[in-house]
All heavy atoms as an XYZ file, in Angstrom:
953
protein
N      15.426     37.309     -6.495
C      14.741     36.243     -7.316
C      15.518     34.950     -6.976
O      16.695     34.897     -7.212
C      14.712     36.624     -8.729
C      14.154     35.432     -9.666
S      14.121     35.657    -11.397
C      14.144     37.302    -11.722
N      14.789     33.897     -6.637
C      15.359     32.523     -6.475
C      15.351     31.885     -7.813
O      14.250     31.620     -8.369
C      14.647     31.748     -5.470
O      14.760     32.335     -4.178
C      15.163     30.382     -5.441
N      16.436     31.553     -8.423
C      16.468     30.770     -9.710
C      16.625     29.298     -9.411
O      17.463     28.964     -8.585
C      17.586     31.331    -10.557
C      17.464     32.787    -11.174
C      18.738     33.035    -11.965
C      16.222     32.857    -11.951
N      15.916     28.508    -10.184
C      15.977     27.098    -10.101
C      16.536     26.596    -11.420
O      16.107     26.996    -12.479
C      14.631     26.463     -9.862
C      13.931     26.921     -8.558
C      12.552     26.172     -8.620
C      14.721     26.429     -7.351
N      17.511     25.657    -11.396
C      17.947     25.033    -12.652
C      16.811     24.238    -13.151
O      15.851     23.858    -12.519
C      19.073     24.104    -12.244
C      20.287     24.798    -11.930
C      21.593     23.994    -11.587
N      21.581     22.692    -12.057
C      22.128     21.657    -11.457
N      22.899     21.907    -10.257
N      22.152     20.499    -11.855
N      16.862     24.011    -14.452
C      15.791     23.407    -15.229
C      15.512     22.042    -14.569
O      14.296     21.571    -14.362
C      16.115     23.294    -16.659
C      15.158     22.271    -17.420
C      16.057     24.687    -17.336
N      16.534     21.218    -14.174
C      16.302     19.956    -13.616
C      15.585     19.996    -12.227
O      14.758     19.238    -11.988
C      17.646     19.195    -13.430
O      18.520     19.925    -12.644
N      15.943     21.062    -11.516
C      15.158     21.191    -10.177
C      13.765     21.619    -10.412
O      12.853     20.955     -9.746
C      15.911     22.392     -9.381
C      17.362     22.074     -8.911
C      17.951     23.310     -8.301
O      17.897     24.372     -8.839
O      18.539     23.166     -7.202
N      13.441     22.463    -11.346
C      12.098     22.896    -11.669
C      11.261     21.703    -12.135
O      10.172     21.416    -11.681
C      12.062     24.004    -12.653
N      11.924     20.810    -12.989
C      11.265     19.591    -13.518
C      10.935     18.641    -12.330
O       9.814     18.128    -12.287
C      12.160     18.924    -14.477
N      11.802     18.499    -11.410
C      11.482     17.593    -10.304
C      10.337     18.139     -9.450
O       9.500     17.400     -9.111
C      12.843     17.535     -9.375
C      12.694     16.518     -8.335
C      13.951     16.315     -7.547
N      14.212     17.379     -6.621
C      15.297     18.248     -6.697
N      16.255     17.967     -7.478
N      15.423     19.214     -5.784
N      10.309     19.440     -9.222
C       9.213     20.023     -8.367
C       7.860     19.951     -9.190
O       6.907     19.778     -8.556
C       9.602     21.509     -8.025
C      10.650     21.601     -6.982
C      11.675     22.535     -7.239
C      10.731     20.897     -5.768
C      12.716     22.668     -6.320
C      11.763     20.981     -4.989
C      12.702     21.813     -5.185
N       7.966     20.123    -10.477
C       6.688     20.012    -11.259
C       6.393     18.668    -11.672
O       5.192     18.443    -12.084
C       6.941     20.907    -12.555
C       7.080     22.392    -12.286
C       7.716     23.117    -13.465
C       5.682     23.059    -11.992
N       7.065     17.710    -11.452
C       6.814     16.348    -11.743
C       6.820     16.000    -13.296
O       6.008     15.261    -13.741
N       7.649     16.785    -14.071
C       7.749     16.619    -15.443
C       9.178     16.419    -15.782
O      10.067     16.541    -15.007
C       7.174     17.912    -16.196
C       5.648     18.080    -15.945
C       7.966     19.134    -15.830
N       9.404     16.346    -17.118
C      10.788     16.012    -17.591
C      11.472     17.453    -17.823
O      10.891     18.513    -17.915
C      10.917     15.225    -18.954
O      10.309     16.051    -19.994
N      12.825     17.340    -17.795
C      13.706     18.686    -18.139
C      13.191     19.098    -19.467
O      13.126     20.416    -19.583
C      15.157     18.253    -18.128
C      15.707     17.766    -16.805
O      14.991     17.658    -15.954
O      16.978     17.709    -16.768
N      12.968     18.290    -20.490
C      12.493     18.740    -21.813
C      11.189     19.529    -21.732
O      11.031     20.425    -22.482
C      12.521     17.513    -22.821
C      13.778     17.024    -23.170
O      14.849     17.883    -23.093
O      13.961     15.884    -23.669
N      10.330     19.033    -20.928
C       9.005     19.734    -20.849
C       9.184     21.132    -20.264
O       8.608     22.085    -20.784
C       8.042     18.974    -19.873
O       7.821     17.723    -20.469
C       6.774     19.642    -19.558
N      10.126     21.237    -19.263
C      10.306     22.591    -18.695
C      10.956     23.605    -19.795
O      10.588     24.705    -20.009
C      11.294     22.604    -17.487
C      11.712     23.995    -17.013
C      10.634     21.882    -16.309
N      11.898     22.924    -20.602
C      12.501     23.635    -21.719
C      11.461     24.059    -22.723
O      11.519     25.290    -23.259
C      13.639     22.880    -22.292
C      14.863     22.812    -21.586
C      16.004     22.091    -22.247
N      17.056     21.714    -21.313
C      17.224     20.470    -20.777
N      16.259     19.623    -20.968
N      18.161     20.329    -19.974
N      10.501     23.225    -23.054
C       9.393     23.506    -23.984
C       8.569     24.628    -23.389
O       8.146     25.591    -24.148
C       8.588     22.244    -24.296
C       9.304     21.354    -25.233
C       8.208     20.292    -25.774
N       7.798     19.368    -24.855
C       8.506     18.262    -24.446
N       9.641     17.983    -25.003
N       7.906     17.549    -23.521
N       8.198     24.579    -22.086
C       7.407     25.640    -21.463
C       8.183     26.992    -21.484
O       7.560     28.046    -21.711
C       7.098     25.285    -20.011
C       6.110     24.175    -19.870
C       5.426     23.517    -20.973
C       5.787     23.428    -18.757
N       4.605     22.562    -20.397
C       4.787     22.493    -19.042
C       6.119     23.598    -17.393
C       4.139     21.605    -18.172
C       5.531     22.737    -16.438
C       4.571     21.746    -16.822
N       9.452     27.018    -21.421
C      10.219     28.262    -21.570
C      10.156     28.740    -22.985
O       9.903     29.921    -23.192
C      11.759     28.056    -21.148
C      12.538     29.225    -21.498
C      11.822     27.697    -19.623
N      10.387     27.777    -23.985
C      10.210     28.192    -25.341
C       8.869     28.719    -25.666
O       8.647     29.645    -26.519
C      10.507     27.043    -26.253
O      11.901     26.652    -26.156
N       7.768     28.154    -25.078
C       6.385     28.539    -25.411
C       5.972     29.752    -24.596
O       4.879     30.307    -24.707
C       5.472     27.393    -25.094
N       6.815     30.251    -23.651
C       6.486     31.398    -22.807
C       5.721     31.152    -21.627
O       5.284     32.030    -20.858
N       5.455     29.890    -21.229
C       4.785     29.549    -20.068
C       5.616     29.798    -18.899
O       5.043     30.126    -17.721
C       4.380     28.047    -20.065
C       3.434     27.586    -18.961
C       2.907     26.186    -19.134
N       2.021     25.862    -17.972
C       1.536     24.589    -17.839
N       1.849     23.756    -18.657
N       0.739     24.462    -16.767
N       6.912     29.698    -18.955
C       7.850     30.051    -17.954
C       8.803     30.970    -18.532
O       9.244     30.838    -19.709
C       8.592     28.842    -17.287
C       7.852     27.885    -16.426
C       8.746     26.683    -16.148
C       7.639     28.516    -15.092
N       9.371     31.925    -17.759
C      10.375     32.805    -18.385
C      11.725     32.206    -18.140
O      12.007     31.709    -17.089
C      10.304     34.197    -17.631
N      12.550     32.164    -19.182
C      13.877     31.642    -19.077
C      14.867     32.656    -18.539
O      14.810     33.869    -18.835
N      15.831     32.112    -17.699
C      16.884     32.969    -17.171
C      18.166     32.197    -17.275
O      18.244     30.997    -17.668
C      16.596     33.282    -15.716
C      15.371     33.954    -15.511
N      15.231     35.455    -15.639
C      14.047     33.631    -15.161
C      14.040     35.840    -15.397
N      13.236     34.717    -15.138
N      19.283     32.853    -16.900
C      20.528     32.184    -16.738
C      21.099     32.351    -15.356
O      21.125     33.520    -14.916
C      21.545     32.770    -17.778
O      20.953     32.599    -19.069
C      22.938     31.959    -17.668
N      21.612     31.244    -14.769
C      22.040     31.400    -13.349
C      23.461     31.881    -13.329
O      24.082     32.167    -14.375
C      21.883     30.095    -12.533
C      22.783     29.022    -13.080
O      23.689     29.221    -13.825
O      22.530     27.811    -12.437
N      24.069     32.086    -12.128
C      25.345     32.687    -12.043
C      26.522     31.761    -12.750
O      27.522     32.287    -13.069
C      25.820     32.857    -10.561
C      24.877     33.821     -9.866
O      24.364     34.782    -10.538
O      24.767     33.825     -8.714
N      26.185     30.522    -12.930
C      27.111     29.618    -13.593
C      26.847     29.476    -15.073
O      27.572     28.694    -15.750
C      26.956     28.168    -12.977
O      27.306     28.164    -11.626
N      25.920     30.370    -15.552
C      25.537     30.295    -16.926
C      24.677     29.224    -17.523
O      24.537     29.034    -18.695
N      24.060     28.444    -16.552
C      23.127     27.375    -16.902
C      21.717     27.983    -16.970
O      21.402     28.928    -16.351
C      23.121     26.315    -15.887
C      24.575     25.624    -15.795
C      24.531     24.512    -14.738
N      24.404     25.238    -13.372
C      24.956     24.744    -12.267
N      25.560     23.613    -12.257
N      24.840     25.491    -11.074
N      20.924     27.350    -17.822
C      19.492     27.669    -18.005
C      18.801     27.531    -16.714
O      19.032     26.504    -15.950
C      18.849     26.782    -18.996
N      17.952     28.495    -16.348
C      17.210     28.449    -15.073
C      15.852     29.128    -15.232
O      15.623     29.737    -16.270
C      18.010     29.217    -14.089
N      14.951     28.941    -14.203
C      13.660     29.599    -14.304
C      13.402     30.195    -13.037
O      14.085     29.819    -11.909
C      12.570     28.570    -14.666
C      12.720     28.029    -16.025
C      12.548     27.375    -13.680
N      12.456     31.084    -12.839
C      12.133     31.834    -11.557
C      11.393     30.875    -10.576
O      10.400     30.230    -10.992
C      11.283     33.011    -11.872
C      10.928     33.829    -10.680
O      11.283     33.445     -9.494
O      10.202     34.892    -10.869
N      11.936     30.703     -9.394
C      11.388     29.800     -8.366
C       9.984     30.231     -8.063
O       9.051     29.377     -7.774
N       9.594     31.531     -8.099
C       8.172     31.978     -7.822
C       7.245     31.433     -8.940
O       6.207     31.020     -8.687
C       8.184     33.523     -7.723
C       6.709     34.003     -7.580
C       8.967     33.904     -6.468
N       7.742     31.541    -10.189
C       6.837     31.070    -11.295
C       6.550     29.498    -11.142
O       5.495     29.009    -11.314
C       7.525     31.352    -12.661
C       7.415     32.795    -12.997
C       8.008     33.024    -14.490
O       7.736     32.197    -15.346
O       8.774     34.055    -14.671
N       7.645     28.771    -10.794
C       7.555     27.322    -10.662
C       6.513     27.067     -9.446
O       5.678     26.149     -9.571
C       8.851     26.723    -10.330
C       8.768     25.184    -10.065
C       9.741     26.917    -11.664
N       6.740     27.770     -8.353
C       5.789     27.564     -7.256
C       4.373     27.816     -7.647
O       3.517     27.062     -7.261
C       6.208     28.467     -6.101
N       4.195     28.881     -8.448
C       2.713     29.139     -8.928
C       2.221     27.982     -9.812
O       1.021     27.527     -9.566
C       2.688     30.401     -9.697
N       3.078     27.322    -10.616
C       2.612     26.308    -11.563
C       2.363     25.000    -10.649
O       1.336     24.362    -10.778
C       3.622     25.927    -12.506
C       3.713     26.743    -13.739
C       4.869     26.356    -14.617
C       2.444     26.733    -14.567
N       3.165     24.846     -9.609
C       2.948     23.617     -8.767
C       1.700     23.827     -7.983
O       0.818     22.929     -7.876
C       4.171     23.538     -7.742
C       3.855     22.497     -6.573
C       5.399     23.047     -8.490
N       1.473     25.017     -7.336
C       0.207     25.277     -6.657
C      -0.938     25.107     -7.494
O      -2.022     24.544     -7.152
C       0.280     26.634     -6.109
C      -0.852     27.031     -5.210
C      -0.698     28.493     -4.567
N      -0.413     29.537     -5.607
C       0.689     30.157     -5.767
N       1.727     29.900     -4.875
N       0.888     31.104     -6.692
N      -0.963     25.678     -8.659
C      -2.161     25.654     -9.630
C      -2.481     24.088    -10.104
O      -3.534     23.822    -10.202
C      -1.859     26.490    -10.942
C      -1.932     27.924    -10.610
O      -2.351     28.402     -9.498
O      -1.455     28.702    -11.508
N      -1.403     23.491    -10.305
C      -1.616     22.026    -10.750
C      -1.996     21.101     -9.641
O      -2.674     19.962     -9.892
C      -0.443     21.486    -11.434
O       0.754     21.373    -10.453
N      -1.817     21.489     -8.367
C      -2.119     20.484     -7.304
C      -3.423     20.811     -6.540
O      -4.005     19.957     -5.943
C      -0.986     20.597     -6.195
O      -1.012     21.737     -5.560
N      -3.982     22.021     -6.712
C      -5.258     22.286     -6.079
C      -6.346     21.467     -6.720
O      -6.538     21.577     -7.938
C      -5.684     23.750     -6.161
C      -4.779     24.622     -5.222
O      -4.138     24.038     -4.298
O      -4.857     25.860     -5.242
N      -7.071     20.740     -5.908
C      -8.237     19.965     -6.354
C      -7.799     19.083     -7.535
O      -8.496     18.924     -8.500
C      -9.414     20.761     -6.762
C      -9.695     21.779     -5.770
N      -9.996     21.439     -4.404
C      -9.812     23.129     -5.773
C     -10.250     22.564     -3.613
N     -10.222     23.452     -4.402
N      -6.666     18.409     -7.477
C      -6.105     17.519     -8.529
C      -7.046     16.505     -9.032
O      -7.067     16.202    -10.211
C      -4.881     16.894     -8.116
N      -7.913     16.040     -8.220
C      -8.950     15.017     -8.527
C     -10.351     15.596     -8.728
O     -11.194     14.830     -8.960
C      -8.967     13.832     -7.568
C      -9.352     14.300     -6.173
O      -9.532     15.504     -5.939
O      -9.265     13.453     -5.263
N     -10.447     16.848     -8.704
C     -11.701     17.616     -8.938
C     -12.642     17.640     -7.663
O     -13.674     18.123     -7.733
N     -12.125     17.043     -6.532
C     -12.883     16.994     -5.382
C     -12.411     17.985     -4.380
O     -11.193     17.816     -3.981
C     -12.967     15.520     -4.717
C     -13.638     15.611     -3.460
C     -13.489     14.552     -5.621
N     -13.122     19.112     -4.044
C     -12.694     20.109     -3.101
C     -12.436     19.370     -1.701
O     -13.224     18.549     -1.195
C     -13.816     21.097     -2.976
C     -14.592     20.891     -4.138
C     -14.412     19.385     -4.594
N     -11.341     19.723     -1.065
C     -10.923     19.182      0.265
C     -10.028     20.171      1.087
O      -9.372     21.034      0.389
C     -10.288     17.839      0.170
O     -10.039     17.360      1.414
C      -9.016     17.881     -0.690
N     -10.063     20.044      2.336
C      -9.222     20.875      3.070
C      -7.766     20.332      3.235
O      -6.822     21.034      3.481
C      -9.771     21.075      4.528
O      -9.704     19.832      5.190
N      -7.606     19.087      2.835
C      -6.285     18.486      2.797
C      -5.526     18.842      1.511
O      -5.979     18.533      0.388
C      -6.395     16.954      2.962
N      -4.427     19.566      1.676
C      -3.689     19.944      0.491
C      -2.474     19.124      0.231
O      -1.972     19.290     -0.863
C      -3.154     21.414      0.731
C      -4.290     22.494      1.011
C      -5.126     22.700     -0.361
N      -5.829     23.774     -0.243
C      -7.179     23.578     -0.316
N      -7.709     22.560     -0.492
N      -8.056     24.676     -0.154
N      -2.086     18.231      1.019
C      -0.804     17.472      0.886
C      -1.134     16.235      0.271
O      -1.614     15.226      1.003
C      -0.264     17.415      2.306
C      -0.041     18.689      2.943
O       0.668     19.670      2.368
N      -0.508     18.872      4.123
N      -0.888     16.018     -0.939
C      -1.148     14.804     -1.656
C       0.093     14.277     -2.304
O       0.870     14.967     -2.918
C      -2.183     15.125     -2.876
C      -3.440     15.576     -2.442
C      -4.228     15.991     -3.688
N      -5.436     16.667     -3.209
C      -6.635     16.183     -3.170
N      -6.821     14.911     -3.564
N      -7.629     16.746     -2.683
N       0.484     13.111     -1.955
C       1.627     12.436     -2.440
C       1.414     11.184     -3.122
O       0.840     10.143     -2.584
C       2.623     12.110     -1.232
C       3.079     13.300     -0.376
C       3.627     12.874      1.002
C       4.115     14.177     -1.087
N       1.386     11.173     -4.514
C       1.091     10.114     -5.298
C       2.368      9.149     -5.527
O       3.481      9.740     -5.704
C       0.530     10.538     -6.645
O      -0.660     11.281     -6.360
C       0.201      9.321     -7.512
N       2.240      7.859     -5.408
C       3.257      7.018     -5.555
C       2.893      5.571     -5.762
O       1.787      5.242     -6.174
N       3.812      4.697     -5.409
C       3.590      3.260     -5.636
C       3.546      2.531     -4.287
O       4.424      2.836     -3.452
C       4.748      2.709     -6.495
C       4.536      1.359     -7.154
C       3.445      1.514     -8.178
C       5.897      0.941     -7.846
N       2.532      1.679     -4.120
C       2.526      0.886     -2.789
C       3.734     -0.130     -2.900
O       3.852     -0.851     -3.831
C       1.191      0.081     -2.711
C       1.202     -0.852     -1.520
C       0.018      1.113     -2.639
N       4.504     -0.144     -1.789
C       5.680     -1.040     -1.817
C       5.592     -2.149     -0.846
O       6.285     -3.165     -1.032
C       6.982     -0.212     -1.557
O       6.853      0.480     -0.272
C       7.345      0.835     -2.559
N       4.710     -1.982      0.164
C       4.546     -2.955      1.138
C       3.218     -2.855      1.789
O       2.813     -1.751      2.147
C       5.650     -3.029      2.144
C       5.788     -4.376      2.880
O       5.339     -5.378      2.421
N       6.327     -4.205      4.097
N       2.640     -3.912      2.186
C       1.363     -4.027      2.945
C       1.517     -5.081      3.976
O       1.649     -6.180      3.656
C       0.101     -4.210      2.212
C      -1.075     -4.209      3.001
C       0.007     -3.148      1.093
N       1.420     -4.711      5.299
C       1.503     -5.617      6.461
C       0.177     -5.531      7.107
O      -0.205     -4.530      7.593
C       2.661     -5.391      7.327
C       2.599     -6.338      8.499
C       3.999     -5.435      6.639
N      -0.542     -6.670      7.253
C      -1.932     -6.735      7.762
C      -2.078     -7.691      8.728
O      -1.753     -8.874      8.611
C      -2.856     -6.808      6.575
C      -4.271     -6.336      6.815
S      -5.397     -6.376      5.416
C      -4.438     -6.051      4.023
N      -2.785     -7.337      9.896
C      -3.287     -8.443     10.733
C      -4.705     -8.285     10.809
O      -5.302     -7.755      9.900
C      -2.561     -8.240     12.147
C      -3.010     -6.968     12.901
O      -3.997     -6.338     12.569
O      -2.317     -6.638     13.834
N      -5.392     -8.845     11.853
C      -6.893     -8.902     11.855
C      -7.498     -7.532     12.092
O      -8.617     -7.222     11.606
C      -7.420     -9.709     12.930
O      -6.880     -9.440     14.172
C      -6.974    -11.260     12.592
N      -6.772     -6.558     12.694
C      -7.323     -5.240     13.015
C      -6.673     -4.155     12.212
O      -7.358     -3.223     11.728
C      -7.193     -4.986     14.566
C      -7.709     -3.630     14.902
C      -7.866     -5.984     15.324
N      -5.314     -4.082     12.145
C      -4.556     -2.928     11.542
C      -3.795     -3.382     10.368
O      -3.421     -4.441     10.237
C      -3.678     -2.225     12.566
C      -4.378     -1.720     13.703
S      -5.489     -0.292     13.306
C      -4.297      0.849     12.662
N      -3.467     -2.373      9.444
C      -2.618     -2.515      8.397
C      -1.647     -1.404      8.351
O      -1.859     -0.281      8.629
C      -3.376     -2.537      7.034
N      -0.371     -1.759      7.949
C       0.642     -0.810      7.648
C       1.001     -0.765      6.208
O       1.290     -1.769      5.656
C       1.953     -1.124      8.495
C       3.052     -0.224      8.187
C       4.332     -0.571      9.022
O       4.286     -0.846     10.173
N       5.478     -0.711      8.290
N       0.736      0.421      5.518
C       0.889      0.465      4.102
C       2.027      1.479      3.802
O       2.027      2.491      4.336
C      -0.405      1.004      3.473
C      -0.235      1.149      1.980
C      -1.601     -0.013      3.777
N       3.090      0.931      3.046
C       4.129      1.796      2.643
C       4.009      2.163      1.169
O       3.745      1.361      0.368
C       5.433      1.038      2.824
C       5.696      0.715      4.247
C       7.060      0.009      4.532
O       7.940      0.260      3.605
O       7.209     -0.874      5.409
N       4.346      3.456      0.899
C       4.233      4.047     -0.447
C       5.594      4.631     -0.634
O       6.161      5.339      0.212
C       3.141      5.077     -0.629
C       1.791      4.622     -0.655
C       1.096      4.686      0.695
C       1.009      5.534     -1.610
N       5.998      4.628     -1.868
C       7.140      5.411     -2.315
C       6.717      6.444     -3.238
O       6.261      6.117     -4.409
C       8.274      4.460     -3.106
C       9.614      5.103     -3.224
C      10.373      5.424     -1.911
O      10.304      4.605     -0.964
N      10.933      6.571     -1.891
N       6.822      7.609     -2.781
C       6.303      8.806     -3.566
C       7.483      9.671     -4.070
O       7.811     10.495     -3.234
C       5.304      9.634     -2.691
S       3.932      8.697     -1.993
N       7.915      9.380     -5.167
C       9.183      9.927     -5.626
C      10.303      9.541     -4.636
O      10.527      8.376     -4.373
N      11.128     10.516     -4.162
C      12.093     10.173     -3.231
C      11.588      9.930     -1.778
O      12.411      9.677     -0.911
C      13.057     11.391     -3.307
C      12.167     12.553     -3.584
C      11.015     12.017     -4.575
N      10.373     10.142     -1.630
C       9.825     10.064     -0.284
C       9.102      8.791      0.124
O       8.298      8.250     -0.652
C       8.854     11.254     -0.065
C       9.471     12.650     -0.217
C       9.087     13.151     -1.497
C      10.460     13.124      0.568
C       9.677     14.480     -1.791
C      11.013     14.387      0.186
C      10.669     15.001     -1.013
N       9.348      8.156      1.278
C       8.699      7.049      1.741
C       7.670      7.491      2.672
O       7.857      8.219      3.600
C       9.692      6.177      2.489
C       9.044      4.864      3.122
C      10.197      4.108      3.724
N       9.662      3.035      4.543
C       9.647      2.901      5.872
N      10.157      3.914      6.505
N       9.067      1.926      6.381
N       6.402      6.974      2.417
C       5.253      7.394      3.252
C       4.772      6.142      3.851
O       4.434      5.104      3.193
C       4.180      8.163      2.490
C       2.965      8.570      3.335
C       4.769      9.407      1.831
N       4.433      6.121      5.171
C       3.913      4.957      5.888
C       2.613      5.354      6.497
O       2.434      6.345      7.182
C       4.857      4.382      6.919
C       4.242      3.241      7.605
C       6.174      4.098      6.335
N       1.505      4.611      6.292
C       0.137      4.827      6.730
C      -0.241      3.618      7.603
O      -0.121      2.479      7.189
C      -0.779      5.151      5.562
O      -2.154      5.267      6.125
N      -0.835      3.998      8.728
C      -1.497      2.961      9.612
C      -2.929      3.106      9.447
O      -3.473      4.259      9.561
C      -1.084      3.109     11.030
C       0.487      2.962     11.247
C       0.691      3.244     12.736
C       0.970      1.637     10.851
N      -3.711      2.145      9.074
C      -5.139      2.172      8.910
C      -5.721      0.827      9.338
O      -4.949     -0.100      9.515
C      -5.392      2.442      7.410
C      -5.061      1.308      6.423
S      -5.388      1.629      4.677
C      -4.078      2.901      4.318
N      -6.996      0.835      9.285
C      -7.635     -0.469      9.683
C      -7.460     -1.386      8.561
O      -7.330     -1.107      7.351
C      -9.153     -0.257      9.879
O      -9.867      0.024      8.703
N      -7.389     -2.732      8.911
C      -7.324     -3.761      7.923
C      -8.500     -3.717      6.970
O      -8.381     -3.988      5.782
C      -7.220     -5.157      8.481
O      -5.944     -5.248      9.190
N      -9.673     -3.415      7.552
C     -10.852     -3.312      6.749
C     -10.732     -2.259      5.640
O     -11.057     -2.497      4.474
C     -12.089     -2.918      7.596
C     -13.361     -2.749      6.856
C     -14.454     -2.192      7.757
O     -14.318     -1.815      8.935
O     -15.690     -2.241      7.261
N     -10.145     -1.128      5.939
C      -9.926     -0.028      4.969
C      -9.042     -0.550      3.839
O      -9.163     -0.302      2.691
C      -9.503      1.245      5.643
N      -7.880     -1.115      4.339
C      -6.852     -1.618      3.372
C      -7.537     -2.685      2.377
O      -7.175     -2.581      1.162
C      -5.706     -2.235      4.139
N      -8.301     -3.540      2.980
C      -8.892     -4.551      2.020
C      -9.954     -3.901      1.099
O      -9.994     -4.323     -0.099
C      -9.599     -5.582      2.926
C      -8.729     -6.651      3.516
C      -9.477     -7.903      4.129
N     -10.263     -7.388      5.330
C      -9.849     -7.332      6.504
N      -8.630     -7.594      6.836
N     -10.684     -6.962      7.467
N     -10.785     -3.002      1.642
C     -11.735     -2.229      0.760
C     -11.054     -1.562     -0.336
O     -11.614     -1.468     -1.475
C     -12.534     -1.305      1.639
C     -13.600     -1.945      2.454
C     -14.394     -0.988      3.251
O     -14.204      0.171      3.153
O     -15.284     -1.348      4.148
N      -9.821     -0.955     -0.126
C      -9.038     -0.227     -1.102
C      -8.327     -1.248     -2.053
O      -7.918     -0.813     -3.122
C      -8.048      0.712     -0.470
C      -8.728      1.925      0.158
C      -7.706      2.679      1.071
C      -9.388      2.859     -0.875
N      -8.215     -2.465     -1.633
C      -7.556     -3.466     -2.366
C      -6.045     -3.191     -2.561
O      -5.378     -3.482     -3.540
N      -5.384     -2.632     -1.394
C      -4.126     -2.208     -1.557
C      -3.030     -3.343     -1.479
O      -3.218     -4.276     -0.734
C      -3.677     -1.326     -0.307
C      -4.494     -0.069     -0.203
C      -4.207      0.820      1.050
C      -4.114      0.917     -1.453
N      -2.198     -3.351     -2.447
C      -1.165     -4.468     -2.592
C       0.014     -3.752     -3.269
O      -0.054     -2.841     -4.066
C      -1.712     -5.559     -3.371
C      -2.143     -5.347     -4.778
C      -2.859     -6.505     -5.341
O      -3.607     -7.264     -4.717
O      -2.523     -6.794     -6.515
N       1.172     -4.395     -2.996
C       2.441     -3.900     -3.600
C       2.330     -3.889     -5.124
O       1.825     -4.638     -5.837
C       3.463     -4.874     -3.210
C       3.001     -5.374     -1.900
C       1.413     -5.486     -2.101
N       2.912     -2.679     -5.683
C       2.925     -2.540     -7.136
C       1.858     -1.670     -7.724
O       1.804     -1.299     -8.824
N       0.854     -1.288     -6.838
C      -0.220     -0.552     -7.376
C      -0.068      0.930     -7.048
O       0.495      1.296     -6.027
C      -1.632     -0.991     -6.838
C      -1.820     -0.792     -5.421
S      -3.430     -1.399     -4.803
C      -4.488     -1.114     -6.062
N      -0.495      1.816     -7.947
C      -0.338      3.248     -7.582
C      -1.484      3.616     -6.546
O      -2.548      3.077     -6.508
C      -0.683      4.038     -8.908
C      -1.436      3.036     -9.776
C      -1.083      1.603     -9.197
N      -1.050      4.677     -5.731
C      -2.009      5.146     -4.748
C      -1.634      6.606     -4.262
O      -0.453      6.942     -4.603
C      -2.040      4.269     -3.398
N      -2.447      7.215     -3.740
C      -2.179      8.692     -3.238
C      -2.391      8.721     -1.688
O      -3.422      8.361     -1.232
C      -3.030      9.639     -3.907
O      -2.803      9.523     -5.323
C      -2.773     11.100     -3.570
N      -1.294      9.271     -1.137
C      -1.423      9.513      0.329
C      -1.936     10.953      0.514
O      -1.283     11.888     -0.018
C      -0.094      9.351      1.058
N      -2.987     11.189      1.241
C      -3.446     12.482      1.530
C      -3.353     12.800      2.946
O      -3.722     12.007      3.872
C      -4.989     12.559      1.256
C      -5.577     13.999      1.518
C      -5.370     12.197     -0.264
N      -2.445     13.822      3.248
C      -2.067     14.117      4.554
C      -2.649     15.438      5.110
O      -2.666     16.484      4.486
C      -0.516     14.334      4.659
C      -0.093     14.504      6.074
C       0.110     13.040      4.021
N      -3.327     15.323      6.263
C      -3.923     16.505      6.924
C      -3.175     16.470      8.439
O      -3.472     15.653      9.177
C      -5.473     16.376      7.021
C      -6.110     17.413      7.743
C      -6.133     18.736      6.921
C      -6.926     19.811      7.711
N      -7.229     20.970      6.917
N      -2.391     17.435      8.650
C      -1.575     17.519      9.852
C      -1.703     18.822     10.503
O      -1.736     19.777      9.799
C      -0.118     17.179      9.596
N      -1.689     18.859     11.752
C      -1.732     20.156     12.478
C      -0.331     20.552     12.781
O      -0.049     21.740     13.064
C      -2.441     20.023     13.844
O      -1.806     19.024     14.621
C      -3.891     19.647     13.651
N       0.625     19.704     12.666
C       1.993     20.097     12.858
C       2.875     19.581     11.616
O       2.889     18.429     11.364
C       2.678     19.407     14.077
O       1.836     19.853     15.241
C       4.076     19.906     14.345
N       3.520     20.533     10.966
C       4.410     20.224      9.844
C       5.657     20.953     10.069
O       5.754     22.168     10.277
C       3.754     20.705      8.462
C       4.739     20.392      7.403
C       2.381     19.988      8.201
N       6.786     20.254     10.102
C       8.104     20.800     10.282
C       8.687     20.957      8.902
O       8.747     20.056      8.003
C       8.941     19.886     11.106
C       8.292     19.637     12.553
C      10.439     20.442     11.198
C       8.996     18.603     13.348
N       9.221     22.224      8.609
C       9.845     22.572      7.428
C      11.282     22.880      7.617
O      11.652     23.620      8.493
C       9.097     23.803      6.790
C       9.896     24.266      5.544
C       7.619     23.570      6.600
N      12.159     22.178      6.856
C      13.612     22.446      6.852
C      13.948     23.110      5.595
O      13.338     22.831      4.521
C      14.363     21.053      7.020
C      14.217     20.482      8.351
O      13.985     21.106      9.368
N      14.310     19.157      8.279
N      14.946     23.824      5.600
C      15.385     24.616      4.432
C      16.857     24.230      4.134
O      17.719     24.213      5.104
C      15.330     26.148      4.543
C      15.805     26.891      3.344
C      15.654     28.370      3.640
N      16.206     29.043      2.534
C      17.457     29.737      2.598
N      18.150     29.677      3.575
N      17.909     30.239      1.495
N      17.184     23.871      2.965
C      18.490     23.488      2.496
C      19.226     24.699      2.427
O      18.814     25.758      1.928
C      18.550     22.763      1.149
C      17.857     21.380      1.242
C      17.931     20.567     -0.046
O      18.867     20.861     -0.878
O      17.259     19.685     -0.169
N      20.514     24.676      2.922
C      21.418     25.889      2.811
C      22.467     25.512      1.700
O      23.068     24.470      1.830
C      22.090     26.226      4.147
C      23.002     27.326      3.977
C      20.985     26.382      5.180
N      22.594     26.524      0.783
C      23.526     26.219     -0.244
C      24.926     26.163      0.358
O      25.187     27.022      1.216
C      23.395     27.402     -1.419
N      25.784     25.309     -0.288
C      27.157     25.216      0.206
C      27.988     26.550     -0.049
O      27.728     27.264     -0.921
C      27.731     24.045     -0.464
C      26.805     23.660     -1.649
C      25.537     24.403     -1.314
């Protein structure tokens, strides 16, 4: 079983550490203790919660599963194309789109937006514990 510290689980779930602790108290997640004696939760349970909360988040069925919600940080636009940057948590996402689309969406720095990614190639790296 992969155990996640409460703070790690909170980051993946997009909630506060206190919310994860409340979910453990309420039985929504099973509480565990890691090898260092810190409060932890089962990674599989967290993955199930993340998956359940992200499917059709806006109620519209779609084949694109990768949604990154964040804040527009920059928009560079010429007559044909626009480059839109979003900060989605710790991740910077850059989208190239037509200027027409950017104008229709009214994209400007400081506004919330969601990047929906549909890719045929996704590279996955795994962190190795020290």
